[in-house]
Backbone bond lengths (Angstrom), bond angles and torsions (degrees), N, CA, C in turn:
res aa  C-N    CA-C-N  psi(-1)  N-CA   C-N-CA  omega(-1)  CA-C   N-CA-C  phi
1 M - - - 1.450 - - 1.532 108.89 -
2 R 1.297 115.60 148.17 1.469 122.06 176.75 1.528 108.31 -94.64
3 I 1.346 116.25 121.55 1.461 119.50 -174.88 1.530 111.41 -131.26
4 L 1.337 114.44 149.75 1.461 122.99 172.57 1.522 106.85 -106.05
5 I 1.327 116.55 129.62 1.457 121.11 -177.04 1.518 109.55 -95.27
6 D 1.328 116.37 125.98 1.459 121.52 177.57 1.527 109.88 -75.06
7 S 1.304 115.60 155.90 1.464 122.49 -177.27 1.519 112.83 -56.31
8 D 1.334 117.82 -38.96 1.465 120.35 -175.84 1.520 112.40 -60.77
9 I 1.315 117.32 -34.31 1.459 121.79 179.10 1.532 110.07 -64.45
10 L 1.336 115.71 -44.20 1.461 120.20 -177.58 1.526 111.69 -74.73
11 V 1.326 117.79 -33.99 1.468 120.77 175.96 1.523 109.16 -61.78
12 D 1.322 117.12 -47.27 1.473 120.47 178.45 1.526 111.10 -59.72
13 H 1.322 116.15 -42.21 1.462 121.16 179.34 1.534 110.24 -60.64
14 L 1.324 116.70 -48.34 1.457 121.21 -178.72 1.524 112.51 -64.87
15 R 1.306 117.27 -32.49 1.470 121.30 179.30 1.524 112.27 -81.19
16 G 1.329 116.42 -8.05 1.457 120.45 179.44 1.511 114.01 81.60
17 H 1.339 117.63 11.56 1.474 120.88 179.85 1.522 111.51 -75.68
18 N 1.290 116.77 -46.27 1.466 122.91 178.99 1.517 107.79 -142.45
19 R 1.310 116.03 132.09 1.457 120.53 179.10 1.524 108.94 -84.78
20 F 1.319 116.32 132.91 1.449 120.39 177.09 1.522 109.13 -88.83
21 D 1.327 115.94 125.15 1.464 121.69 178.58 1.524 107.76 -118.87
22 P 1.337 117.68 106.41 1.462 120.19 -176.35 1.515 114.35 -71.76
23 G 1.317 118.43 -14.14 1.462 120.27 -178.50 1.522 109.94 59.77
24 D 1.322 116.46 -133.18 1.469 121.70 -178.92 1.522 112.69 -96.98
25 D 1.326 117.06 8.23 1.458 120.63 -176.74 1.523 112.31 -71.74
26 E 1.328 114.67 151.93 1.463 122.04 172.33 1.522 106.03 -88.32
27 I 1.339 117.70 116.12 1.452 123.62 -167.89 1.522 112.26 -100.48
28 Y 1.335 114.49 131.28 1.459 122.41 175.77 1.524 108.84 -125.62
29 V 1.329 114.85 156.10 1.455 121.43 176.97 1.529 107.33 -139.86
30 S 1.319 116.64 146.14 1.459 121.95 177.96 1.526 110.26 -84.67
31 S 1.322 116.68 148.68 1.467 119.86 174.16 1.529 110.26 -61.64
32 I 1.319 118.04 -23.15 1.466 122.05 175.62 1.528 109.42 -65.21
33 T 1.315 116.99 -40.50 1.460 121.26 177.24 1.521 110.12 -62.89
34 R 1.331 117.28 -41.71 1.474 119.89 176.87 1.532 109.46 -55.75
35 S 1.318 115.96 -46.95 1.465 120.94 -179.89 1.525 110.90 -60.50
36 E 1.324 116.89 -45.00 1.464 120.06 -179.82 1.527 111.73 -64.01
37 L 1.323 117.74 -38.59 1.461 120.69 179.54 1.528 111.75 -67.51
38 F 1.321 117.18 -34.51 1.463 120.54 179.96 1.528 112.35 -80.08
39 S 1.326 118.20 -9.68 1.465 120.58 -176.16 1.526 114.26 -85.53
40 G 1.327 117.52 -12.44 1.462 120.06 -178.15 1.519 113.03 -67.62
41 R 1.312 116.31 143.46 1.472 121.77 -177.87 1.528 112.72 -61.86
42 A 1.305 117.20 -39.32 1.470 121.17 -176.20 1.531 111.37 -102.23
43 T 1.317 116.86 30.02 1.451 121.10 -175.47 1.526 111.91 -66.90
44 D 1.322 115.11 128.76 1.459 121.83 170.86 1.528 105.06 -94.74
45 E 1.325 115.88 95.27 1.469 121.01 -172.47 1.527 112.35 -59.97
46 T 1.301 117.37 -33.72 1.466 119.84 179.25 1.521 110.60 -63.74
47 R 1.331 116.94 -43.04 1.476 120.49 177.78 1.519 111.39 -65.21
48 V 1.327 117.42 -39.90 1.464 121.02 179.31 1.527 109.61 -63.06
49 I 1.309 116.73 -47.86 1.466 120.61 -179.66 1.521 110.39 -60.03
50 R 1.314 116.55 -45.23 1.466 120.62 -179.67 1.533 111.08 -61.90
51 L 1.321 117.19 -41.84 1.465 121.13 178.88 1.527 111.07 -63.46
52 L 1.318 116.59 -45.77 1.466 120.65 -176.02 1.524 113.16 -72.09
53 E 1.329 117.48 -23.01 1.468 120.40 178.94 1.515 113.00 -59.14
54 A 1.318 116.80 -27.39 1.461 121.47 -177.36 1.534 112.65 -82.02
55 M 1.336 116.92 -0.84 1.464 121.46 -175.62 1.523 110.60 -121.11
56 Q 1.310 115.38 153.28 1.454 120.37 174.50 1.525 107.98 -85.95
57 E 1.317 116.66 127.18 1.463 120.69 -176.26 1.529 110.72 -97.56
58 L 1.325 114.74 135.88 1.466 121.63 178.51 1.525 109.20 -113.51
59 S 1.321 115.78 129.17 1.459 121.26 179.65 1.518 110.97 -88.80
60 V 1.313 115.29 165.72 1.462 121.33 175.86 1.529 107.45 -83.51
61 D 1.318 115.92 113.59 1.456 120.42 175.58 1.527 108.74 -105.78
62 R 1.304 116.71 -174.31 1.465 120.99 -176.87 1.526 112.46 -59.28
63 A 1.344 116.82 -45.03 1.473 120.41 -177.98 1.528 110.88 -63.28
64 V 1.328 116.36 -42.87 1.470 120.57 178.91 1.524 110.17 -65.14
65 A 1.338 117.07 -44.71 1.468 120.85 -179.11 1.525 111.24 -61.18
66 E 1.325 116.81 -44.27 1.471 120.00 -179.21 1.522 111.28 -66.63
67 R 1.340 116.78 -43.77 1.465 119.11 179.39 1.523 110.11 -64.61
68 A 1.328 117.53 -40.19 1.468 121.10 178.63 1.524 111.27 -61.35
69 G 1.315 116.57 -40.06 1.460 120.04 176.88 1.512 111.54 -61.29
70 R 1.327 116.19 -42.81 1.476 119.91 178.37 1.528 111.00 -65.75
71 I 1.336 116.27 -42.69 1.467 120.43 178.77 1.524 110.07 -59.87
72 R 1.317 116.33 -45.79 1.473 121.21 179.93 1.521 110.63 -60.65
73 R 1.324 116.22 -44.85 1.458 121.14 -178.40 1.531 111.42 -65.33
74 E 1.337 116.62 -40.77 1.467 120.67 -174.01 1.528 113.84 -84.64
75 T 1.325 118.30 -26.00 1.468 119.82 -174.25 1.522 113.56 -119.99
76 N 1.324 117.40 -14.49 1.463 122.46 -179.80 1.530 113.79 66.47
77 V 1.350 117.52 21.49 1.468 118.85 174.33 1.527 108.52 -72.74
78 R 1.328 116.17 158.68 1.464 120.70 179.20 1.526 109.54 -60.93
79 L 1.326 116.61 148.62 1.461 120.93 -176.40 1.531 112.86 -58.45
80 P 1.341 121.39 -44.63 1.468 118.68 178.14 1.536 112.31 -58.33
81 D 1.342 117.09 -40.10 1.464 120.48 178.31 1.528 110.94 -67.05
82 A 1.331 117.08 -38.66 1.461 120.64 177.30 1.523 110.64 -63.31
83 L 1.319 117.62 -39.84 1.468 121.47 178.70 1.529 111.27 -66.40
84 I 1.316 117.12 -40.93 1.465 120.73 178.51 1.525 110.18 -66.88
85 A 1.326 117.23 -44.47 1.466 120.69 178.23 1.528 110.97 -61.72
86 A 1.319 116.80 -43.88 1.466 121.01 179.60 1.525 111.07 -63.19
87 T 1.317 116.98 -36.88 1.467 120.95 177.25 1.523 109.90 -61.93
88 A 1.329 116.76 -43.79 1.464 120.57 178.57 1.527 111.03 -63.27
89 I 1.308 117.29 -47.89 1.468 121.34 -177.32 1.529 110.81 -63.13
90 E 1.323 116.65 -49.46 1.467 120.63 -176.24 1.526 113.18 -64.38
91 N 1.327 116.32 -25.42 1.466 120.06 -178.25 1.527 113.26 -105.06
92 G 1.333 116.68 7.37 1.461 121.07 177.04 1.523 113.49 64.73
93 L 1.333 116.06 40.09 1.456 121.59 -177.81 1.522 110.97 -112.80
94 A 1.318 116.46 149.85 1.461 121.13 170.43 1.527 107.23 -84.63
95 L 1.322 117.00 143.19 1.460 121.61 179.62 1.517 109.73 -97.16
96 V 1.330 115.60 127.76 1.465 121.85 175.43 1.519 107.34 -102.17
97 T 1.336 116.24 119.06 1.462 122.11 -177.36 1.520 109.88 -150.26
98 R 1.326 115.86 154.65 1.468 120.60 170.58 1.519 109.66 -87.24
99 N 1.315 116.79 -22.84 1.469 122.40 -175.78 1.523 111.78 -93.64
100 R 1.303 116.24 58.98 1.463 121.03 -178.26 1.532 111.53 -55.24
101 R 1.320 115.92 -38.87 1.465 120.87 -177.56 1.532 111.46 -57.35
102 D 1.338 116.69 -33.88 1.465 120.67 -179.56 1.529 112.51 -68.78
103 F 1.327 116.83 -20.47 1.460 120.76 -171.74 1.533 114.85 -117.43
104 E 1.325 117.90 -11.99 1.469 120.85 -172.34 1.521 114.84 -60.36
105 A 1.310 118.03 -27.27 1.469 120.90 -176.52 1.531 112.94 -84.42
106 I 1.310 117.95 1.12 1.459 120.84 -174.77 1.526 109.96 -89.33
107 P 1.332 116.82 114.44 1.460 120.52 -178.91 1.529 111.73 -64.77
108 G 1.325 115.57 137.67 1.454 121.00 176.11 1.512 115.05 84.54
109 L 1.334 117.92 -3.91 1.453 120.89 -179.53 1.528 109.75 -90.55
110 V 1.332 116.31 128.45 1.458 122.06 177.09 1.524 107.51 -97.06
111 L 1.331 116.61 123.42 1.460 122.07 178.82 1.521 109.18 -103.80
112 R 1.306 115.09 144.32 1.467 119.68 179.21 1.512 109.65 -133.44
113 E 1.311 115.83 146.46 1.464 121.35 177.29 1.510 109.30 -62.09
114 S 1.318 115.90 147.78 1.454 120.42 -178.22 1.522 111.34 -79.14
115 G 1.323 114.93 152.78 1.455 121.56 175.05 1.513 109.19 -94.30
116 L 1.319 116.24 65.67 1.466 120.23 -176.43 1.512 110.69 -104.56
117 S 1.310 113.86 146.50 1.451 119.48 171.68 1.519 108.06 -136.83
118 S 1.294 116.67 152.44 1.475 120.17 -177.40 1.501 110.89 -81.59
């Protein structure tokens, strides 16, 4: 399956709380997630870069930006979450997140359980 990984999954992985195991999935990450991972105060940038190297990164293009704006307007989700959701929808990907509640109201978004292990 082709999946987009939400920032919360990777933050937990980097903190050692839950290990992310992609299994046989084709893994994508949003450039928004890259930004969120680099924004942490105690960020080990080398570890972040190494983690993201194994994933295909998708940038925010016009279609994603416009859809994110509509999602934000219609559901009132935070803009970073709207951008991540729009990236998943526009690229035909399922979103893997722990914060399902933040995304459940978004029409057309496919959510998938995370591949986490302790």
